[in-house]
C-alpha positions in Angstrom: -71.0 2.9 -57.6 -67.1 2.7 -57.0 -64.6 -0.3 -57.5 -64.6 -2.7 -54.3 -61.1 -2.4 -52.0 -59.4 -6.1 -53.8 -60.0 -4.6 -57.1 -58.9 -0.8 -56.0 -56.0 -2.6 -54.3 -55.0 -4.5 -57.3 -54.8 -1.4 -59.8 -52.9 0.5 -57.4 -50.5 -2.3 -56.9 -51.0 -2.2 -53.4 -52.2 -5.0 -50.7 -55.7 -5.4 -49.5 -54.6 -4.5 -46.4 -52.8 -1.4 -46.6 -56.3 -0.1 -48.6 -58.0 -0.8 -45.9 -55.7 0.8 -43.3 -55.8 4.0 -45.2 -59.6 3.9 -44.9 -59.3 3.3 -41.4 -56.4 6.1 -41.0 -58.8 8.4 -43.1 -55.9 8.7 -45.5 -58.5 7.9 -48.7 -62.4 8.3 -48.9 -64.5 5.1 -49.0 -68.2 5.6 -50.7 -71.3 5.0 -48.0 -71.9 1.4 -49.8 -68.1 0.6 -49.3 -66.9 0.7 -52.5 -64.1 3.1 -53.7 -63.6 5.9 -56.4 -60.6 5.1 -57.5 -60.3 9.2 -58.7 -61.1 10.3 -55.7 -59.1 7.6 -54.0 -56.0 7.9 -55.8 -55.4 11.4 -55.2 -56.2 11.2 -51.4 -53.5 8.3 -51.2 -50.8 10.7 -53.4 -51.9 13.9 -50.7 -52.3 12.3 -47.2 -49.2 9.7 -47.5 -45.7 10.1 -46.3 -43.2 9.5 -49.5 -41.0 8.5 -46.9 -43.3 5.6 -45.4 -43.5 4.5 -49.4 -41.2 1.1 -50.7 -39.0 1.4 -53.1 -40.2 -0.2 -56.3 -38.4 -4.1 -56.6 -35.5 -4.7 -58.7 -35.3 -5.4 -61.6 -35.2 -9.5 -61.8 -32.0 -11.0 -62.9 -31.8 -11.8 -66.6 -32.7 -16.5 -67.0 -30.5 -17.9 -68.9 -32.9 -20.1 -70.1 -36.0 -18.9 -72.5 -38.9 -19.1 -70.6 -41.8 -20.0 -72.8 -44.4 -17.1 -73.1 -47.6 -17.2 -72.1 -50.1 -15.4 -73.3 -52.2 -13.7 -70.9 -55.2 -11.6 -72.3 -55.2 -7.6 -70.9 -56.8 -7.0 -67.7 -59.6 -4.9 -68.2 -58.7 -1.7 -66.9 -61.6 0.3 -64.7 -62.7 3.2 -65.9 -63.2 6.0 -63.6 -66.2 7.5 -63.0 -66.5 11.8 -62.8 -69.0 12.9 -60.7 -69.9 16.7 -59.8 -68.5 18.0 -56.5 -70.8 17.5 -53.8 -72.0 21.2 -52.5 -71.4 20.1 -49.0 -67.7 18.5 -48.7 -67.0 16.1 -45.8 -64.2 17.2 -43.9 -61.3 14.9 -43.4 -58.2 13.7 -46.1 -60.4 14.3 -49.2 -61.2 17.5 -48.4 -58.8 20.2 -50.1 -59.0 22.3 -47.4 -57.1 20.2 -45.4 -53.5 20.4 -45.7 -51.5 17.8 -47.1 -48.8 15.8 -45.4 -45.9 18.1 -46.5 -47.5 21.1 -45.6 -48.4 20.0 -42.1 -45.3 18.8 -41.7 -43.6 22.1 -42.4 -46.1 23.2 -40.4 -45.1 21.0 -37.1 -41.1 21.7 -38.1 -41.6 25.8 -38.0 -43.8 25.5 -35.1 -40.6 22.8 -33.2 -38.1 25.3 -34.4 -39.7 28.3 -33.0 -39.7 26.1 -29.3 -36.5 25.4 -29.6 -35.6 29.0 -30.0 -38.1 30.0 -27.6 -36.1 27.2 -25.1 -32.7 28.7 -26.1 -33.1 32.3 -25.8 -34.9 31.5 -22.4 -31.8 29.7 -21.3 -29.9 32.4 -22.6 -31.5 35.0 -20.5 -33.5 36.7 -23.2 -36.7 35.7 -22.1 -38.1 35.3 -19.2 -41.6 33.2 -17.9 -45.0 35.1 -18.1 -45.9 33.5 -14.6 -42.4 34.9 -13.2 -42.9 38.5 -14.3 -46.2 39.2 -13.4 -45.8 37.5 -10.1 -42.9 39.7 -9.1 -44.8 42.7 -10.8 -47.7 41.7 -8.5 -45.1 42.0 -5.2 -43.3 45.1 -6.2 -46.5 46.4 -6.2 -47.8 45.4 -3.4 -44.7 46.8 -1.4 -45.3 50.3 -3.2 -48.6 50.0 -1.9 -47.9 49.4 2.0 -44.6 51.6 2.0 -47.1 54.5 0.3 -50.1 53.9 2.5 -48.0 53.8 5.9 -46.7 57.5 5.2 -49.6 59.6 6.8 -49.6 57.2 10.1 -46.3 57.9 10.7 -46.2 61.3 9.3 -49.9 62.4 10.8 -48.3 63.8 14.1 -45.2 65.6 12.5 -47.6 67.5 10.0 -50.0 68.4 12.3 -47.3 70.9 14.6 -46.4 72.5 11.4 -48.0 75.4 10.1 -46.2 76.1 7.2 -47.3 74.8 3.9 -43.9 75.0 2.0 -41.8 73.2 5.7 -45.3 70.7 5.1 -44.5 70.0 1.2 -40.4 69.4 1.9 -41.5 66.8 4.4 -43.7 65.5 2.2 -41.4 65.0 -0.4 -38.7 63.8 1.6 -40.8 60.7 3.4 -41.7 60.0 0.1 -38.4 59.9 -1.3 -37.3 58.0 1.8 -39.8 55.3 0.8 -39.3 55.2 -3.1 -35.5 55.0 -2.6 -36.1 51.7 -0.1 -38.2 50.4 -2.6 -35.2 50.7 -5.6 -32.9 48.4 -3.8 
């Protein structure tokens, strides 16, 4: 059995609301009975919390000129952390070490953003083309080549039927194919 949310917040030095918010966001795990295992929660808190979002420690209070009466307060009992063997089936989520921590996730995101920015820049510079545009243009060119080449037999049938010499037939076909390909290259 772990400790209550209120006790964990006191031990951690944060508000009870901050602990509840961390549980709800999945940054720290809660046990099935609603308590908190402080060892697991501390590790998850460090791993899953953005350091930039942390409050700075309060400045040292000013020194008072008048001595204050000293009150003897007994020290609060510190809860002993309970050590539990790892479960054979770790639960997915922020407490799972297979999930990267915030800094690693942020570095990955920034890397991808840099790559996207570079691709956008190179596209604007004319070094990259959109795959859809290239595929569309290639399809249209292939259709024009097909249509042009398939039109040759109907145009050349009468001319080739009157020819009996194989060399002249070959020359006429070669000439017609060259004309068709030169028209397509423009």
